[in-house]
C-alpha positions as CSV (number, residue, x, y, z in Angstrom):
1,M,0.0,0.0,0.0
2,E,1.3,3.4,-1.0
3,W,0.4,6.4,1.2
4,L,-0.2,9.4,-1.0
5,I,-0.9,11.7,1.9
6,E,0.9,11.4,5.3
7,I,0.2,13.9,8.0
8,S,1.5,13.9,11.6
9,H,1.3,16.5,14.4
10,L,-0.4,19.1,12.2
11,N,-1.2,22.3,14.0
12,R,-2.5,25.7,12.9
13,W,-3.2,28.5,15.4
14,F,-4.6,31.9,14.6
15,G,-3.7,33.9,17.7
16,A,-5.5,32.3,20.6
17,I,-7.7,30.2,18.2
18,K,-6.4,26.7,17.7
19,A,-8.0,25.8,14.4
20,V,-6.1,22.6,13.9
21,Q,-4.6,20.6,16.8
22,D,-2.3,17.6,16.5
23,V,-4.0,16.1,13.5
24,N,-2.6,12.8,12.2
25,F,-3.8,10.6,9.3
26,Q,-2.8,8.9,6.1
27,V,-4.6,8.4,2.8
28,A,-3.7,5.5,0.5
29,E,-3.6,5.2,-3.3
30,G,-7.1,4.4,-4.6
31,E,-8.8,5.6,-1.4
32,I,-11.5,8.2,-0.8
33,F,-10.9,9.7,2.7
34,G,-13.6,11.9,4.2
35,L,-13.2,14.7,6.8
36,V,-16.5,15.3,8.5
37,G,-17.5,17.6,11.4
38,P,-19.5,20.7,12.2
39,D,-18.7,24.2,10.9
40,G,-15.5,25.5,12.4
41,A,-14.1,22.0,13.1
42,G,-10.9,22.7,11.1
43,K,-11.6,20.8,7.9
44,T,-10.9,23.6,5.5
45,T,-7.8,24.7,7.4
46,T,-6.5,21.2,7.2
47,L,-6.9,21.1,3.4
48,R,-5.3,24.5,3.1
49,L,-2.3,23.3,5.1
50,L,-2.0,20.3,2.8
51,C,-1.7,22.4,-0.3
52,G,0.7,24.9,1.3
53,A,-1.7,27.8,1.5
54,Y,-1.0,28.0,5.2
55,H,2.1,27.2,7.1
56,P,1.7,25.0,10.2
57,T,2.2,26.2,13.7
58,Q,5.2,24.5,15.2
59,V,4.6,23.1,18.7
60,S,7.8,22.7,20.7
61,D,7.4,19.0,21.6
62,Q,6.1,17.8,18.2
63,T,7.6,17.4,14.7
64,T,5.2,18.2,12.0
65,T,5.1,16.1,8.8
66,I,3.1,16.9,5.7
67,R,3.9,14.6,2.7
68,V,1.9,14.4,-0.5
69,G,2.8,12.1,-3.3
70,G,6.1,11.4,-1.6
71,Y,7.1,15.1,-1.3
72,D,7.6,17.1,1.8
73,V,5.2,20.1,1.6
74,L,7.3,22.1,4.0
75,K,10.6,21.6,2.1
76,E,9.6,20.7,-1.5
77,T,6.5,22.9,-1.8
78,E,6.3,23.3,-5.6
79,L,7.0,19.6,-6.2
80,A,4.3,18.7,-3.7
81,R,1.8,21.1,-5.2
82,S,2.4,19.5,-8.6
83,Q,0.8,16.3,-7.2
84,L,-2.3,18.1,-6.1
85,G,-5.6,19.1,-7.6
86,Y,-7.6,21.4,-5.3
87,L,-11.3,22.5,-5.4
88,S,-12.2,25.0,-2.8
89,Q,-15.6,25.8,-1.4
90,R,-15.8,28.9,-3.4
91,F,-14.2,28.0,-6.7
92,S,-13.6,31.2,-8.7
93,L,-14.5,31.0,-12.4
94,Y,-13.9,33.7,-15.0
95,E,-17.5,34.2,-15.9
96,D,-16.8,36.1,-19.1
97,L,-14.7,33.2,-20.4
98,T,-16.1,30.1,-22.0
99,V,-15.9,26.7,-20.3
100,L,-13.0,25.7,-22.6
101,E,-11.2,29.0,-22.1
102,N,-11.5,28.6,-18.3
103,I,-10.0,25.1,-18.3
104,R,-7.3,26.2,-20.8
105,F,-6.3,29.0,-18.4
106,F,-5.8,26.5,-15.6
107,A,-4.0,24.1,-17.9
108,E,-1.5,26.7,-18.9
109,I,-0.8,28.0,-15.5
110,R,-0.1,24.4,-14.4
111,G,2.5,24.2,-17.2
112,L,0.8,22.3,-20.0
113,S,2.2,23.2,-23.4
114,S,0.1,24.5,-26.2
115,R,0.5,21.1,-27.9
116,D,-0.9,19.3,-24.9
117,W,-3.5,21.5,-23.4
118,Q,-6.3,21.2,-26.0
119,P,-6.5,17.4,-26.1
120,R,-6.3,17.2,-22.3
121,C,-8.9,19.9,-21.8
122,L,-11.3,18.2,-24.2
123,E,-10.6,14.8,-22.6
124,I,-11.4,16.1,-19.1
125,L,-14.5,18.0,-20.2
126,D,-15.8,14.9,-21.7
127,F,-15.1,13.0,-18.5
128,V,-17.1,15.5,-16.4
129,G,-19.9,15.7,-18.9
130,L,-19.3,19.3,-20.1
131,I,-18.0,18.7,-23.6
132,D,-21.2,19.8,-25.2
133,F,-21.0,23.1,-23.2
134,K,-17.4,24.0,-24.0
135,D,-18.3,27.2,-25.8
136,R,-20.8,28.4,-23.2
137,R,-19.7,31.3,-21.0
138,A,-19.1,30.1,-17.4
139,G,-21.4,32.8,-16.0
140,Q,-24.3,31.1,-17.8
141,L,-23.7,27.7,-16.2
142,S,-25.9,26.2,-13.5
143,G,-24.4,25.8,-10.0
144,G,-23.9,22.1,-10.6
145,M,-22.2,22.7,-13.9
146,K,-19.9,25.2,-12.4
147,Q,-18.8,22.6,-9.8
148,K,-18.1,20.2,-12.6
149,L,-16.0,22.8,-14.3
150,G,-14.2,23.3,-11.0
151,L,-13.5,19.6,-10.8
152,A,-12.3,19.6,-14.4
153,S,-9.9,22.5,-13.6
154,A,-8.5,20.5,-10.7
155,L,-8.0,17.4,-12.8
156,V,-6.5,19.0,-15.9
157,S,-2.9,18.5,-14.8
158,R,-3.5,14.8,-13.9
159,P,-2.9,15.1,-10.2
160,R,-2.4,12.0,-8.1
161,I,-4.1,13.7,-5.1
162,L,-7.4,15.5,-5.2
163,L,-8.5,17.8,-2.4
164,L,-12.2,18.7,-2.4
165,D,-13.6,21.1,0.1
166,E,-17.4,20.5,0.4
167,P,-17.6,20.4,-3.4
168,T,-21.4,19.6,-3.6
169,T,-22.7,22.3,-1.2
170,G,-25.7,24.1,-2.7
171,V,-26.2,21.8,-5.7
172,D,-29.2,19.6,-6.3
173,P,-29.3,15.9,-5.4
174,V,-29.1,14.7,-9.0
175,T,-25.9,16.7,-9.6
176,R,-24.5,15.5,-6.3
177,Q,-25.0,12.0,-7.5
178,D,-23.4,12.7,-10.8
179,F,-20.5,14.4,-9.1
180,W,-19.9,11.4,-6.8
181,Q,-20.0,8.9,-9.8
182,L,-17.1,11.0,-11.3
183,I,-15.1,10.7,-8.1
184,I,-15.7,7.0,-7.7
185,H,-14.7,6.4,-11.3
186,L,-11.6,8.6,-10.9
187,V,-10.2,6.6,-8.0
188,A,-11.0,3.3,-9.7
189,T,-9.2,4.2,-12.9
190,P,-5.4,4.8,-12.7
191,Q,-4.1,7.9,-14.4
192,N,-1.1,7.2,-16.6
193,G,-0.7,3.9,-14.8
194,Q,-0.7,5.6,-11.4
195,G,-3.4,5.4,-8.7
196,V,-5.0,8.5,-7.3
197,C,-6.6,9.4,-3.9
198,V,-9.3,11.8,-2.9
199,L,-9.5,13.8,0.4
200,I,-12.9,15.3,0.7
201,S,-14.6,17.4,3.4
202,T,-18.4,17.1,3.4
203,P,-21.4,18.0,5.6
204,Y,-23.5,15.3,4.1
205,M,-23.7,11.9,5.8
206,D,-24.8,10.1,2.7
207,E,-21.6,11.3,1.0
208,A,-19.5,10.4,4.0
209,S,-20.9,6.8,3.7
210,R,-19.3,6.6,0.3
211,C,-15.8,7.2,1.6
212,H,-13.5,4.3,2.3
213,R,-12.5,5.8,5.7
214,L,-13.6,8.8,7.7
215,A,-12.1,11.2,10.3
216,F,-14.5,13.2,12.4
217,M,-13.2,16.6,13.5
218,R,-14.3,18.9,16.2
219,G,-12.6,21.9,17.7
220,G,-9.6,21.4,15.4
221,K,-9.0,17.8,16.6
222,I,-9.7,14.4,15.1
223,I,-11.7,12.6,17.7
224,S,-12.7,9.5,15.7
225,K,-11.3,7.6,12.7
226,G,-12.4,4.5,10.8
227,T,-14.7,3.1,8.2
228,A,-18.4,4.1,8.2
229,D,-19.2,0.6,9.6
230,Q,-16.6,0.9,12.4
231,M,-18.1,4.3,13.4
232,R,-21.7,3.0,13.4
233,A,-20.6,0.1,15.5
234,T,-19.8,2.4,18.4
235,L,-23.5,2.9,18.8
236,K,-24.6,-0.7,18.2
237,E,-27.8,-1.5,20.1
238,R,-27.9,2.0,21.6
239,I,-30.2,3.8,19.1
240,V,-34.0,3.5,19.6
241,E,-36.6,4.7,17.2
242,L,-39.6,6.1,19.1
243,R,-42.9,6.7,17.2
244,G,-45.9,8.5,18.7
245,T,-47.5,11.9,19.1
246,P,-47.1,14.7,19.9
247,L,-43.3,14.7,19.3
248,P,-42.5,17.6,21.7
249,L,-44.1,15.7,24.6
250,L,-42.4,12.4,23.7
251,K,-39.0,14.2,23.5
252,R,-39.5,15.9,26.9
253,I,-40.5,12.6,28.6
254,A,-37.6,10.7,27.0
255,L,-35.1,13.3,28.1
256,Q,-36.3,12.8,31.7
257,N,-35.3,9.1,31.6
258,P,-31.9,8.5,33.2
259,D,-31.1,5.7,30.8
260,I,-31.4,8.0,27.8
261,E,-28.4,10.1,26.8
262,D,-29.9,12.3,24.0
263,V,-33.0,12.6,21.8
264,T,-33.1,13.9,18.2
265,A,-36.0,14.3,15.8
266,F,-35.8,12.5,12.5
267,G,-38.8,13.5,10.5
268,D,-42.0,12.1,12.2
269,R,-40.1,10.0,14.8
270,L,-37.4,10.4,17.4
271,H,-34.0,8.7,17.8
272,L,-33.1,8.0,21.4
273,R,-29.5,7.4,22.2
274,M,-29.1,5.0,25.1
275,K,-26.4,5.2,27.7
276,K,-26.0,1.4,27.3
277,S,-27.6,-1.3,25.3
278,L,-31.4,-1.2,25.1
279,E,-33.4,-3.1,27.7
280,Q,-37.1,-3.9,27.5
281,K,-37.8,-2.2,30.8
282,I,-36.8,1.2,29.3
283,I,-39.4,0.8,26.5
284,D,-42.0,-0.2,29.1
285,S,-41.2,2.8,31.2
286,L,-41.5,5.1,28.3
287,Q,-44.8,3.7,27.2
288,V,-46.3,4.2,30.7
289,S,-44.9,7.7,31.1
290,I,-46.1,8.9,27.7
291,Q,-49.6,7.5,28.2
292,Q,-49.9,9.0,31.7
293,A,-49.0,12.4,30.2
294,G,-51.8,12.1,27.6
295,G,-49.5,11.2,24.7
296,F,-49.9,8.4,22.1
297,F,-47.2,5.7,22.2
298,D,-47.0,3.9,18.9
299,Q,-43.7,1.9,18.9
300,A,-40.2,1.9,20.3
301,R,-37.5,-0.4,18.8
302,A,-33.8,-0.7,18.5
303,I,-32.5,0.2,15.0
304,P,-29.1,0.1,13.4
305,P,-27.4,3.5,14.0
306,S,-27.0,5.8,11.1
307,L,-24.0,8.1,10.4
308,E,-26.2,11.0,11.4
309,D,-26.6,9.3,14.8
310,V,-22.8,9.0,15.1
311,F,-22.3,12.6,13.9
312,I,-24.6,13.9,16.6
313,D,-23.1,11.7,19.3
314,L,-19.5,12.8,18.4
315,A,-20.5,16.5,18.1
316,N,-22.0,16.5,21.6
317,K,-19.3,14.6,23.4
318,D,-17.4,16.3,26.1
319,D,-13.6,16.7,25.6
C-alpha cells in the first residue's frame, strides 16, 4: 500500500484560536478519505495546510510532517503542489470566459504546453460531462455545472491527489449523485498507470458513507477515525426509534429518563441514544410515562445506527 498523503502532528493556530490541533492521518492510493464535522471544526484549514496555502504552527514537543505524493510540503512545496488538484468551497470562475477558455487557463498555469492542453482539456471536459458546453460562458452555467468545471480544472494537470472542500454544497441531489460517480470512477481508474486518492470534506452523511474511511473533526481535533461501519458500530444497540405523538411531549418525557443520553428528531419520529444497550424495561417505562402524560405511544424499537446518529453523538461529546 502506498500512502499518497501522510500527516503527523499538524497544528495551525490563529492567535488564541487553535484551528487545527495535533491532526494525524494517512490516505492511500485508490482511497476516498472523508473529513466530517460541524462548521468551524478545522476541515478547510487542514486542506489548506496540505496544499501549502497556510504554514503549520510548530509546537515545541512535536515534529510536523506533511507529505503528499512522496514530497515534503514544507521543504519541497512546488513539487508537492504538482501532485495536487484542489477544489475550494468557493471556486472562482472567469464568468466572461467560456468553459474551454477557463480550463485552458488552468492548464497553462499548471505548465501544460500548447500542444498538450487542448486534447487534455477536451478529454477532461468529456469526463465530467461538459464537452457539449465547451463554448458556453461560465457565467451562464448552473451551479452544478460550475462545480463540474471546478473539478475539471482541478484534474487538468493529472494530479495524483485530489483535495475537495465541500464540493457539492448548494447543488441539487441529481448533480451531487453525478459528481460522486465521477469521483468513484476517478479513484477506480489509474491515471497514466498511477493510482490516485481523494481527500474530501463534506457535511452530508450520505456522502460520508461513500468514503472508504472517515475522520471526524471537532474543535480542530480528530476525535474518531475509521470506516463508516466501524463508526456506526460504536452505537450498536444504543439507538432506539420512538414513534408516537405529539413529538415535543415524547421528547420531553424521553429526556427525563436517566437511561437516555440524548433525543433527536428524525422526521416524524425520534431517535433516542441510550447510555447502554437497550433493555425492554426502558421501553415499558417510556410507554407508561407517555400514556400517563396524555400522549400516544405507537412503537419503540432498537434500530441500526446511522452516520447521522454517530455525527450527533460525536458533536456533543465532552472533551
